C-alpha positions, -999 to +999 in steps of 0.1 A: +000+000+000+028+024+009+045+018-026+011+023-042+008+056-025+043+067-035+036+058-071+005+079-072+022+108-054+050+108-079+026+105-109+005+134-096+035+156-090+047+149-125+013+158-140+010+190-119+046+200-128+040+194-165+011+217-164+030+244-147+063+245-166+064+260-200+078+242-231+114+248-239+120+265-273+154+278-283+151+316-288+161+328-322+197+339-326+207+321-294+239+302-297+245+270-275+278+270-257+276+241-233+253+213-224+254+186-197+228+161-181+223+146-147+198+141-120+194+172-099+164+164-078+171+127-070+141+114-089+161+090-109+158+110-142+183+132-158+178+169-161+194+188-190+213+220-183+223+243-212+241+276-216+235+299-245+250+331-258+220+354-262+216+381-287+217+409-260+249+430-258+255+439-221+291+452-225+291+481-249+328+484-250+338+447-258+304+439-274+301+411-250+268+391-251+247+381-222+247+343-213+218+324-201+215+291-182+185+269-186+177+239-164+152+217-182+131+188-171+120+159-195+083+154-188+065+130-210+091+133-237+091+171-237+117+195-223+102+220-199+119+251-184+126+245-148+149+273-142+165+301-163+192+325-151+214+352-166+231+364-134+254+333-129+276+338-159+302+363-172+294+378-206+309+363-237+339+387-239+346+391-203+383+401-194+415+408-212+418+377-234+382+364-240+394+338-264+413+322-234+383+322-210+371+289-195+337+278-187+326+244-176+294+228-165+290+196-146+266+177-123+281+156-095+263+142-064+230+157-075+247+192-075+252+216-104+287+231-106+295+261-127+333+269-133+345+301-149+378+317-154+391+349-172+420+372-174+412+406-157+444+419-173+476+406-188+488+391-155+459+383-133+434+355-136+400+355-118+384+320-112+351+312-097+334+279-090+298+279-076+279+248-066+241+246-063+218+220-049+181+214-052+164+213-018+133+226-001+117+232-035+144+255-049+182+257-060+205+271-033+242+280-033+260+254-012+295+261-021+317+290-035+354+291-045+370+323-057+407+324-069+428+355-079+461+345-094+491+365-106+515+350-132+543+352-106+538+371-074+508+355-057+481+330-057+449+339-036+421+313-028+390+317-008+364+288-003+332+281+017+311+251+021+278+264+033+266+228+044+295+227+070+301+264+073+339+259+068+358+286+052+394+283+039+414+314+031+449+306+015+470+335+002+504+325-011+531+349-022+563+342-042+595+359-055+597+370-090+626+375-113+609+408-125+639+431-125+630+450-093+634+442-056+604+438-033+597+425+001+577+392-004+547+393+021+542+364+044+517+336+033+484+338+050+463+309+058+431+307+080+402+283+086+370+292+104+334+285+106+308+308+092+271+302+096+252+321+070+219+333+083+200+321+052+211+302+022+211+321-011+188+310-038+201+306-072+176+332-085+189+357-059+226+351-062+248+378-078+286+370-082+310+391-061+282+409-043+283+389-011+308+394+016+322+375+046+344+393+070+375+372+080+378+371+119+407+390+135+417+405+101+410+434+078+405+409+049+371+399+034+359+371+012+337+383-016+319+357-036 
């Protein structure tokens, strides 16, 4: 009886969901950049996640295009739009060498992971990795990694796991054969626990606009 009830519950949920979600139709002039598949809600069925270059210019200097991410459910053989978001991604020509930018999409342990990297100038690389999990009826940010690397002088890494609250700050400095003398700063490493008051929904998340103060320090972790 219990299994029969579960079957009817899942069936009813699928019917209601198919009625609520709109059909996915690729907008005209959109260019597909990446696609991956995996189970995001632990129902035993794969969702499809796609990133597109849109036709909207959001960087008037570089002519960079807005990018949009779609999370799609396969319901009765039709792809339905479960989530769509344009705040999670850098534009198509972000940074100093846009042709060298990296963008990766993966699903592991029922979580969606978005990896991005770009050159902020000829020496510096900015890297971000954000992990989202579906829980309590929505997608939430459960992990964030930000790295800022110089070609020679330093490598900065800040990471938080919101499930455990563990934060790791790791700032490493090194000498450079750059033709000038400088005093190499001391490396800085710190672990601490930070309990976020409320998990951030994917739809509310804006990269770099969130700050964690590092205890006993003037440093901050922006993600």
